[in-house]
VEXMARPA-900702 format. One record per residue (C-alpha): x, y, z; residue in three letters. Coordinates in steps of 0.001 Angstrom, whole numbers, padded with zeros to 6 digits, always signed. Each point is the difference from the previous one (the first is absolute). Example, Ala and Ser with C-alpha at 12.3 -4.5 7.8 and 13.67 -1.06 7.14 Angstrom:
REM residues 2
+012300-004500+007800ALA;+001370+003440-000660SER;
END
This chain:
REM residues 506
+235927-035726+175139MET;+002474-001801-002258TRP;+001257+001889-003015ALA;+001548-001961-002819CYS;+001333+000622-003504PHE;+001480-001958-002848LEU;+002938+000964-002164ALA;+001106-001799-003102GLY;+003137+001893-000988ASN;+003402+000282+001667PRO;+000435+003038+002247VAL;+003387+001649+000395ILE;+000813+001426+003452LEU;+003176+002048+000271THR;+001478-000245+003490VAL;+003458+001407+000824THR;+001055-000313-003614GLY;-000998-003632-000540ALA;-002887-000854-002332ALA;-002152-002891+001196VAL;-002477-001602-002395ALA;-002961-001586+001773VAL;-002950-001713-001701LEU;-003046+000465+002189LEU;-002301-002700-001356GLN;-001887-000985+003124THR;-002003+002077+002403ALA;+002051+002592+001881PHE;-001934+000289+003249VAL;+000282+003429+001566LEU;+000429-000124+003798CYS;+000290-003776-000092GLY;+002085-002976-001126PHE;+000828-002237-001777PRO;+001075+001725-003196THR;+001460-002135-002784THR;+002800+001346-002169LEU;+000549-002203-003049THR;+003511-000281-001465LEU;+000420-000534-003727GLU;+002948-001437-001896ARG;+002130+002416-001976ALA;-000206-002541-002839PHE;-003194-002117-000394PRO;+000521-003744+000557ALA;-000985-000813-003595ASN;+002376+002525-001513HIS;+003495-001203-000851ARG;+002759+002513+000640VAL;+003303-000009-001798GLU;+003000-000684+002203LEU;+001639+003183-001285SER;-002949+002053+001252GLU;+000286-001494+003474LEU;+003747+000693+000029LYS;-000637+003610-001002ASP;-002431+000423+002878ARG;+002491-001522+002465ASP;+002824+002182-001281SER;-001991+003092+000949VAL;-000446-001331+003525ARG;+003598-001091+000605HIS;+001573+003476+000138PRO;-002391+000928+002801ARG;+001024-003111+001936ILE;+003699+000680-000567LEU;-000464+003603+001011GLN;-001418-001108+003327GLN;+002796-002526+000524GLN;+002606+002692-000568ASN;-001733+002576+002148SER;+001422+001434+003190VAL;-002865-001024+002222GLY;-003228+001700+000876SER;-001277+003201+001480VAL;-000119-000142+003811VAL;-002660+002020+001810ASP;+000401+001357+003552PHE;-002769+001739+001976PRO;+000807+003524+001220VAL;-001164+001722+003186GLN;+000978+003220+001756GLY;+000389+003603-001083THR;+002719+002611-000381TYR;-001819+002333+002425ASP;+002462+000492+002895PRO;-002866+000994+002305TYR;-001731-003349-000528ARG;+002281-002880-001031VAL;+002991+001410-001835GLY;+000905-003227-001785LEU;-001259-002533-002538TYR;+000120-003692+000779PHE;-000901-003331-001544THR;-000459-003630+001028ARG;+002319-002901-000746VAL;-000492-003696+000697GLN;+003060-001869+001245LEU;+000726-003537+001148GLY;-001702-003389-000105SER;-002760+000115+001011PRO;-000132+003616-001216PRO;-000555+002810+002473LYS;-000810+003605-000828GLU;+002244+002949+000887TYR;-000563+003731-000466TYR;+003109+001756-001307VAL;+000795+003571-001004GLN;+000612+000621-003720ILE;+003513+001457-000229ASP;+001824+000672-003273THR;+002872+001540+001964GLY;+001271-003320+001390SER;+000638-003441-001445ASP;-000922-002788+002402VAL;-003322-001408+001173LEU;+000043-000625+003751TRP;-002637-000841+002595VAL;-000008-000041+003798SER;+000885-003371+001439CYS;-000890-001810+003176SER;+002147+001082+002982SER;+000599+003380-001672CYS;+001288+002718+002334HIS;-001707+003378-000390GLY;-002561-001225-002551CYS;-003546+001381+000574PRO;-002698-002551+000794SER;-002926+002237-001010SER;-000674+002671-002603SER;-001957+003235-000116GLY;-000720-000804-003656LEU;-002600-002542+001157GLN;+001860-002921-001540ILE;+001023-003213+001784PRO;+003719-000270+000785ILE;+001462-003374-000966GLN;+003404-001421+000932PHE;+001770-002312-002411TYR;+001367-003226+001490ASP;+002320-002009-002277PRO;-000518-003125+002100SER;-003739+000029-000774SER;+000514-000045-003794SER;+000791-003307-001685SER;+001785+001780-002882THR;+002199+002373+002029ALA;+003776-000297+000153SER;+002773+002218+001333LEU;+002474+001679-002341ILE;+003506-001162+000804ARG;+003215+001956-000415CYS;+001040-002163-002930SER;-003242+000713-001875ASP;+000551+002215-003052GLN;-003146+001936+000897ARG;+001697+001198+003184CYS;+002727+001598-002094SER;-002669+001926-001953LEU;-000953+001789+003191GLY;+003648+000591+000860ALA;+000456+001886-003281GLN;-002283+002753+001309SER;+001733-000027+003420SER;-003185-001184+001716ASP;+000991-003596+000674SER;+002527-001500+002342SER;+000832-003530+000975CYS;+000437-001556+003401SER;+002539-002767-000480ARG;-000808-001430+003402SER;-003634-000654-000933SER;+000498-000167-003797ASP;-002951+002352-000321GLN;-000466+002821-002513CYS;-001202+003108+001822SER;-000774+003622-000860TYR;-000327+003498+001456THR;-002038+002749-001686PHE;+000016+003682+000907GLN;-002679+002275-001469TYR;+000041+003717-000674GLY;-002340+000802+002915ASP;+002485-001481+002485GLY;-001856-003276+000524SER;+001656-003352-000544GLY;-000374-003745+000072THR;+002274-003020+000154SER;-000580-003709-000368GLY;+000873-002951-002208PHE;-000926-001206-003471TYR;-002301-002937-000694VAL;-001255-001675-003146SER;-003686-000826-000243ASP;-002972+000017-002354GLN;-001777+003182-001064ILE;-003522-000526-001334HIS;-001146+002313-002790LEU;-003230+001015-001716ASP;+000936-000172-003670THR;-001566+000449-003412ILE;+001153-002447-002674VAL;-001021+000636-003598GLY;-002750+002404-000936ASP;-002567-000786+002642SER;+000921-002972+002179THR;+000563+000739+003668SER;+002077-002460+001980SER;+002158-000360+003060ASN;+003761-000446-000161ALA;+002740-000456+002533SER;+003758+000358-000029ALA;+002868-000444+002395SER;+001534+003339+001012ILE;+002464+001307+002563VAL;-001285+002577+002494PHE;+000886+001377+003404GLY;-001120-001295+003369CYS;+000133+003074+002266SER;+001198-000599+003569MET;+000634+003602+001090THR;-001662+003314-000875GLN;+000821+003547+001066THR;-001312+003535-000481GLY;-003391+000548-001626ASP;-000256-003690-000856LEU;-000675-000700+003686THR;-003051+002304+000103LYS;-003443-001588-000242SER;-001938+002941-001505ASP;+000995-000890-003591ARG;+001421-003458+000586ALA;+000067-002602-002757VAL;+001552-003459-000139ASP;+003013+001119-002005GLY;+001256+001789-003088ILE;-000221-001145-003626PHE;+003083+001393-001741GLY;-000615+000499-003724PHE;+003571+000980-000831GLY;+002034-001466-002846GLN;+002844-001753+001846GLN;+000481-003775-000126GLY;-001967-000887+003141LEU;-003061+002065-000898SER;-003140-002050-000594VAL;-000266+001586-003460ILE;+003460-001261-000970ALA;-000608-003443+001510GLN;-003366-000612-001689LEU;+001234+001365-003324SER;+003077-002253+000030SER;-002292-003001+000598GLN;-002286+000990-002888GLY;-002961+000431+002347VAL;-000577+003682-000801SER;+001405+002656-002343PRO;+002878+002297+000898ASP;-002342+002962+000441ALA;-002565+001149+002535PHE;-002526+002830+000242SER;-002064+001785+002594HIS;-002848+002500+000019CYS;-000623+001432+003480LEU;-003365+001584+000766VAL;+000514+003445+001510GLY;-003421+000738+001475ASN;-002742-001655+002007GLY;+000933-003318+001557ALA;+003132-000319-002126GLY;+001037-003381-001364GLY;+000986-000495-003613GLY;+001584-002443-002424ILE;+003289-001911+000257LEU;+001000-002539-002654VAL;+003079-001800-001201LEU;-000233+000973-003667GLY;-000364+003226-001938GLN;-003148+002101+000122ILE;-000776+001173-003538ILE;-001176+003603-000365GLU;+000179+002143-003197PRO;+001136+003128+001865ASN;+002972-001706+001653MET;+003360+001790-000178VAL;+003324-001640+000846TYR;+003393+001113+001214THR;+003130-002180+000291PRO;+001177-001378+003313LEU;+003509+001060+000963ILE;+001939-003287-000139PRO;+001927-001672+002823SER;-001890+001739+002797GLN;-001414-001693+003122PRO;-003279+001935-000353HIS;-002305+001113-002813TYR;+002005+003071-000973ASN;-001214+002293-002782LEU;+001641+002932-001731ASN;-002069+003037+001033LEU;+001029+002928-002199LEU;-002158+002898+001184SER;-003167+001130+001793ILE;-002614+002326-001509SER;-002741+001914+001805VAL;-002875+001186-002205ASN;+002143-000801-003019GLY;+002944+002140+001170GLN;+003245-001893+000546ARG;+001592+000748+003362LEU;+003579+001248+000240SER;+001488-003137+001526ILE;+003370-001400-001049ASP;-000767-003451-001553PRO;+003064-001421+001766SER;-001982+000342+003257MET;-002063-002996-001144PHE;+002950-002090-001215ALA;+000743-003538+001154THR;+003754+000152+000489SER;+002625+000107+002705GLY;-001484+001681+003053ASN;-003401+000599-001585ARG;-002739-002589+000330GLY;-002051+001085-003023GLY;-003755-000460-000401THR;-001604-003182+001356ILE;-003477-001518-000428ILE;-001007-001490+003369ASP;-003493-001248+000881SER;+001174-000648+003561GLY;+000285+003775+000573THR;-003249+001767+000885THR;+000857+003560-001038LEU;+002481+001399-002545ALA;+003422+001553+000586TYR;+002036+002507-001975LEU;+003721+000622+000054ALA;+000786+003107+002050GLU;+001094+002050-003026GLU;-003302-000655-001795ALA;-002419+000359+002907TYR;+000050+003765+000525ASP;-000428+000930-003719PRO;-002871-002516-000187PHE;-001863+001407+003015VAL;+000705+003616-001001ASP;-001496-000558-003467ALA;-003194-001501+001434ILE;-000332+002788+002564THR;+000463+002689-002637GLN;-002591-001641-002250SER;-002769+000151+002638VAL;+001105+003015+002064SER;-003036+002100-000894GLN;-002471-002727+001038TYR;+001515-001438+003205VAL;+001698+000931+003250ARG;+003340-001834+000342PRO;+001079-001232+003427LEU;+002409-002513+001511MET;-001313-003003+001902SER;+002396-002542+001516LYS;+002812+000948-002408ASP;-002305-000398-003015SER;-001137+002757-002362GLN;-003788+000244+000265CYS;-002743+002179-001426TYR;-003341+001149+001362LEU;-002531-000285-002818VAL;-003671+000948-000056ALA;-000836-003051-002104SER;+000212-003581+001248SER;+001231-001085-003427THR;+003519+000819-001291PRO;-000845+000968-003600GLU;+001602+003437+000326ILE;+003435-001612+000401PHE;+002201-000499-003072PRO;+000803-003169-001908THR;+003523-001345+000582VAL;+001956-001966-002594SER;+002952-002264+000766LEU;+002017-000315-003216ASN;+002037-003176-000464PHE;+002470-001365-002525ALA;-001522-001340-003200GLY;-002626+002739-000148GLY;-002194-001553+002719ALA;-001899+002505+002156THR;-001791-000799+003244MET;-002851+002484+000415VAL;-000940+000710+003620LEU;-003392+001401+000880ARG;-000210+002174+003144PRO;-001158-003018+002036GLN;+003174-001827-001103ASP;+002232+002417+001903TYR;-002353+001514+002612LEU;-001488-001387+003217LEU;-003135+001399+001610GLN;+000194+000517+003762GLN;-002483+001313+002556ASN;-001862+003171-000914SER;+000914+003258+001703VAL;-002743+002551+000655GLY;-002217-001589-002638GLY;+002738+000045-002654ALA;+001576-003162-001434ALA;+003661-000579+000804LEU;+002013-001518-002855TRP;+003662-000878+000550CYS;+002811-000968-002348ILE;+000355-003784+000271GLY;+003528+000040-001397PHE;+002631+000078+002744GLN;+003564+001313-000116LYS;+002935-002434+000267ILE;+003130+001766+001173ARG;+003494-000941-001074GLY;-000788-003287-001743GLN;-000653+001137-003558GLY;-002957-002334-000318ILE;-003585+000297-001303THR;-002537-002674+000960ILE;-003409-000334-001644LEU;-002285-001790+002462GLY;-003681-000883+000118ASP;-001109+003644+000058LEU;+001230+000247-003601VAL;-000480-003613-001131LEU;-003697-000264+000916LYS;-002654+000308-002713ASP;+002505-001132-002609LYS;+000800-003204-001781ILE;+003692-000639+000651VAL;+001740-002741-001992VAL;+003405-001386+000991TYR;+001301-001647-003169ASP;+003117-001720+001315LEU;+000669-001868-003236GLY;+000032+003282-001891GLY;+001662+001908+002871GLN;-002575+002782-000027ARG;-002880+001364+002082ILE;-003243+001332-001454GLY;-003031+001803+001373TRP;-003327+001536-000924ALA;-002570+001897+002065ASN;-002922-002354+000551TYR;-003129-000693+002049ASP;+001305-002991+001950CYS;-003514-001139+000939THR;-000517-000869-003680SER;+001015-003206-001772SER;+003300-000279-001830VAL;+001419-002266-002694ASN;+003050-002030+000982VAL;+002535-001858-002116SER;+003163-002014+000538THR;+001758+002030-002671THR;+003441+001266+000875SER;+002091+002157-002276SER;+002861-002278+000996GLY;-001136-002385-002731GLY;-002449-002188+001915ARG;-003103-001560-001528SER;-003479+001451+000403GLU;-002994-002250+000430TYR;-001962+001211+003011VAL;-002454+002842-000236SER;-002706+000524+002539GLY;-001898+002517+002053GLN;+000871+000680+003614PHE;-001939+002288+002293SER;+000933+001835+003162GLY;-003287-000976+001617SER;-000676-003455-001463THR;+002154-003034-000591SER;+000691-000980-003581LEU;-001877-003248+000353GLN;-003136+001719+001297ASN;+000260+002710-002659THR;+000065-002539-002824ARG;-002766-002067+001548TYR;-002213+003064+000335ASN;+000696+000991-003605MET;-001085-003422-001232ILE;-003159+000040+002124VAL;-000912+003516-001165ILE;+000473-000912-003674VAL;-002086-003184+000266ILE;-002801+001649+001999VAL;-000162+002909-002438ALA;-000142-002438-002913PHE;-002813-002016+001608VAL;-002040+003122+000761LEU;+000396+001243-003571GLN;-001278-003288-001444LEU;-002898-000047+002474LEU;-001076+003440-001219VAL;+000066-001289-003563ILE;-002113-003038+000919VAL;-002531+001967+002077VAL;-000617+002704-002598PHE;+000141-002147-003144SER;
END
């Protein structure tokens, strides 16, 4: 049965902050089309408007146009898959589209390195299959119409040389690289320039696609864990701050802001949110980045367990001389403490729960047999940083659950000890279930505990003085475009149902 209604007055629908006036003067047919939406002039045709009034109206609009022209680009959205859980995946990864025509590559999200690289055709040691149930793709520069090699004379080659990663073969005039990672794995290859295709948000609600020419690595050799197929991906997406990072390249071209954010889901199937832009959250706290460092180094001042500050010399966390300081690194699965801080940390946790658990050692890790399968009896840990910023760790942010023993749950300290290097690394174990913002323009990092399956607001704001004009909602389980579309549909359907009730019962 057809259900119709008439409306004679404008109706205001508020969708993602924009008010839309619609005059529904003809029949709105529920469950059928067509529906006619009549547009009316702002000024009736028979009404003369003073030129000054028109100029006033235009003058209000012009600042918005100029603001967009002077903006630093748009928010870029990347899908996130994977989980921190070392017994399942042990890494987070995303997809990038490279080349012309574009092809899709799965790459690990790594804030501890700078360069994006993917496995190339004829690669030695590169896996051809993955236990992550993703297709392995090999990049071939000869199959992309927009690809070109980076020559020794190219200024972009010298950017890589500044971080000691690049070298140049004068015989072939080809800019090459060699990367060594902390787990002993490595890769080498050469640099190419090609198109990266991006899912972007321009303005308040318009989704669009953008592309830019970037330099990235074409991997020809891989060693160590990179050769294993159980967790194989197509490459690594370095989100560092050096000149050849994708963040630096896109920001310098005005494609995206000089900031990025992630929110990694810590339970279930994992996943999360990764955007070029700043996630806005009222509970965010910030601490300054230590300048002139190759990584995201922060000034960790102290550690507290259950509110009690541990007796650890603050110089143990310093970034100076032979000490590596405290580093934020999404490419690290667990977390690592400098040797001098590890024992006081573990001792404080053990003392806090000694009457409820049975401590034991398992594979060089401090573990606890607990009657409960949940870790609520363990204390809260606070990492206290410069600027008054505190990172609060719940038990599940520093513990890992292993197999049960005799019906009791086995919880182990996820933090590992680093001997002789004076370095603390905060990996995915700590970073999960938090919004983490890397504000490169403002040289600071912020965070807030958060349910990363929920939507977030994102902006291009940077405290480095950049313009703000993008604000939207991103979700760890739904793309921004689908989220906005669903919101519009829900609002319209709810509005139609409400008017139908009025018509039926009037």
